[in-house]
N, C-alpha and C positions, 0 to 999 in steps of 0.2 A: 504494500500500500504506500502510495506517495502522496504526501499532504503538503499543501501550501496554504497558509493563513495570511491574510493581509488586510490593511486598512484599519480604520477606526469605527467604533460603533457597531450596530447590528449587521450592517451590510458587509460581511466578510466573505471573501472569495475562498472557495474550497474546491480543490482539484484532487480527484482520487484515481489512481490507476493500480492495477493488480501487480503485486510484487510480494515475494515471500520474505523479504528482508525485515528484520525487527525495526520498528519505528524508534528513532532516536530523537529526543527532545534536547535542544541546547537553549539555555536561557542566557541572555546578555543583559545584565543590569548596567545602566549608563547614567552618569551624572556629569553634566558639563563636559561631554566627551567629543566635542566638535572636531578636535584635531585628529582623533584616531578611530572613532567609531566606524567610519566607512571601511577601514582596513579589516577590522574585526568581522563585520558583516560579510564583506566580500570573501573572506577566508572560509566562512561557513557555506556560502552559496556555491563556492568552487569545489566542494567536496566531491570525490568520485563515488561516494556512497550517497545515493539519491533519496533514500527514505528518511529525510531529516525534517523535523518540525522546529522551526526557529522562532523564538519569542524574544523580542527586544522590548525592555521596559525602561522608559525614560523616567528617572526618579526626580522629576521636578527641575530639570535643567533650566538655566537662565541664559545659556548661550545659544548657538544656532543648531543644537542637536536635533531638535524637533523638525527643523526645516530639512535636514539631511534625511531623516526617516521618511518624511512625506514623499520624497523623490522615489522611494522604492515601491510606493503604492501597494499593489496586491502580492508582492513577492514573498511576504512573510507577515506574521502578526506582530504588530507593535502598538503600544499605547503609552500615554503619559499619565502620571499621577503626581500628587503632591509629595514633596520630598519626605522620605521616611527612612532612608538608610539602606545599605547594601543587604543586610540580613533579611529584613522584612520584604524587600523587593525580590530577592531570590525565592523566598518562601511563597510569595504571590505567584511567581512564574512557575514553580514546581506544582502548585495547586492546579494551575491551568494545563500543565503538561499532560499529553496523552501517550508519551513514549514508554516503551518497555525498558529502554536504557535512557538515563538522564545524565546531563552534564551542564556545566556553565562555563562561560568565557568572559573574562574581564574585558571591558570596552577598549582597553589599550593593548591587549594581547591579540594573537591570531593563531590559527591552526594551519598546519600543512595540509595539502589536498587529500592525503591518504589517512588522515588522523582518525576519522570516524570509522572507516572500513577496518583498519588495522585494530582499533580498540575493540570494536564489536566482535571481530573474529577471535581475539584473545580472551575477551570476557566470556563468550559463549562456549569456548573450547572445553572448559571444565565447570561442572555445576557448582562447585564450592567457591568459585571466584565471585566476589561481590563488587570489586573495583579494579580497574586498570589505570595505571599512570605511566608516564613516559619520560624519556629524556627530552630536553628542549634547548632552544637557542636563546641566548640573551641578545637583544637588539637595542639600538639607541633610538633617539627621538626621530631620526631620519630613516628608521627601519633597516639600518645597516647591522648585519650580524657581528656581534663582538666576540662571542665564543660559544662553544657547546657546553651545556651543563649535564652531567651524568647524575641522574636522580639516585639517592641512596637506596640500596636494596636491603631492607631490614625486616626481621620478623616482627610480629605485633608486639611482643614483649619489649623488644628494644625500642620500638617506636614510642611506647608509653614511658619506659624508664629513662630514655635519653632526651625526651621532649623534642623529637625530630618529626617533621612533617614531610614525608616523601612526596605525596601528590602535589604537583604544581599545575601549570597550564596543561590542558589536554587530558584531564582525568574524566573517566566515565564510570558510572555505577548502575547497578540493577535497580529498577523500581521496587522490587521485592525487599531489598535492603533498606531503601529509603522509607518504605512503609513501616519498617521495624524501628529504625533509628530515629525517625521523626524529623522535624525541621531544624534549620539553623537556629541558634540562640540569637534572637534579634537584639539582645542587649550587649553583645560583644562587638568590639571594633578592631581590636589588635590581633586576636587569635581565633576568629570564628571558624576558620577552615580546620585548624588543628582540633578544636573541640569536636567538630562534626566528624572528622575522619576517625578519631579514636572511639567515638560512639558507634559509627558504622562498622568499624573493624571487629566489634563484638559479634557480628552476624555473618561473617564470611572472610575469605582471604583476599588480600591485595596482590596484584600481579604487576611487576614492572616490565614495561616494553623497552627493550634496550636499543632504542633508536629515537632520534628527535622527531616529534610529531607536532610540536607547537613552538611558538616564539613568545618570550616574555620581555616586555618592554621596560627599560630602565629610563626614567626621566624625573625631573625635579618635582613633579606633582604626584609621583607614585608613593605608595605606602612605604616602600623600601627606603625612601629619603626623608620620611617624616620623623619629627622628634615627638615621641609619644608622651602623653600627659602622665601624671602620677597614677591616675586611675587605670589608664590603658596599660601602663607598664606592669601593674600588678594583676592584670586580668588572668594571666596564666595560673596564678596561685588559686584563684577561685575555681577555675576550670578543673584543675587537678583534684581539689578537695571534693567537688561535686561528682567527678568521675568515680572516685573510690567509694561512693555511696551507691553506685549502680549495682544491679544484679547481673550475674553471669560473667563476672570478671574472671579470667583464667587464674588458676592458682600460681602459675609461674609469674604472673604480673603482680598479684597480691603479695607474693613473697618479697618483692622489691619495691614495696610501697614507699618506704623511707627514702630510698635512692631516687625514686621518681619525684617525690616532693622536694628533696634536696636540689635536684636539677631544675625544678621549676623555679626555685629561689635564684638559682644561677641565671636563668633566662630573664627573670625580673630585674636582676642586677644589671644585666647587659642593657636592657631598655632604659633604666635610670641613668646608666653611664652615657648612653647615646644622647640623652637630653641634658647632660651636664650636672645631674643631681648626684654628686659623688658621695655625699653622706648617706643617702638612701641606698645607693649601689653597695656601699660597704656594709650597711645594715643587712641587706638581703644576702650578701655573701656569708655573713656571720651565721644567719639562720640556716643557710645551706650546709655549713660545716657542722652545726649542731645536729642536723638530721643525718648527715653522711660525712663524717670527718675526713674520709679519703677523697672526697670530691674535689678538694682544692688541688689535688695532683692529677686530676683527670684531663684528658684531651678536650672534653667539652668546656671545662672552665677556662682553659688556655685559649680555646677558640672563641668563646663568647666574649671574654674580657678583652681579648686582642681585637676582635671585630669592633667592639664598642669603643675602644680607644682610638682605633683608626678612623671610625666614623666621626667621632668627636673632633679629632684633629682636622678632618676634612671640612667639617662645618665651620670650624674656627678659621680655616684658611679662606673659605668662601666669604665669611664675614669681613675678613681683612680686605679681600679683593673688592668687595662691594663698597666698603668705606673709602678706600683709597683710589679706586678706579671708577667709581660711580656705576658699577654694574649691578643691575637689579635682578633678582631671581624670583620666579613665580612661586606662589604659596599654594598649598593644597586647597582644593575646593571645599573639603570638609574633613 
């Protein structure tokens, strides 16, 4: 079955043709994405797997995003609503979704033409698989590829213990798993994806596709460059505390609960460090050591603190450049 939904309001165009391929729904939430949204949409429309339902939800953009969407007319379904954030927007899209396989794409990222086909093949290959994720390319603001990123291949226990989020752009998962795991936590801003993946992982296996199937864009408005607030920096702590209250957690994971919580404090320390809150970063590291005294010698601590310091130095350098050269840098939209 091949589906295309388009336009606004009740007069939506629906085209159906016989096909045995599983329907895949991709949701693109967008907020002030005028610069990149066209690339994201075109990458979905260019898939060599044709049974795709595309839903683009404009989260109250104030730039020219809506005008771009209007140009596509009936090629897919899109609509605009009052700004409510990424989580609620994704939840709305997945409520609308009809696909047996679900996925989402950030408005500044893109998929390679074979991404859906390859992901569906790997997902359906084994019944126990609930999600596939892939390697991907980093690209800059001009869509130039910077380098290839090999996604980590970890078992579920390591994913929870090390606070590592393997799925990046190009992840797809079964609707059956979605129905068990539930929706994204609409209150989260810093780590909503990690929270969702560890809940989804309780219901099936993740499978890494060892080839790039997507592109992740790095730019000044992206989350990767944002300085998280105090509340967002500590989000991971609440996520892990709530996680360990869930039912069905494997014994191998429960046995390493203190290590998981300790590493969560390390991640929180990294976020505080990125924002220049050195006292709070030190406080979170002390808590981490109380829970797991050996974590201070771990590769994760070295990696997170090193990354946080490098990020902070970079932001300081950018500030100096702005003050002395008069260069302005765009701020995040939200």
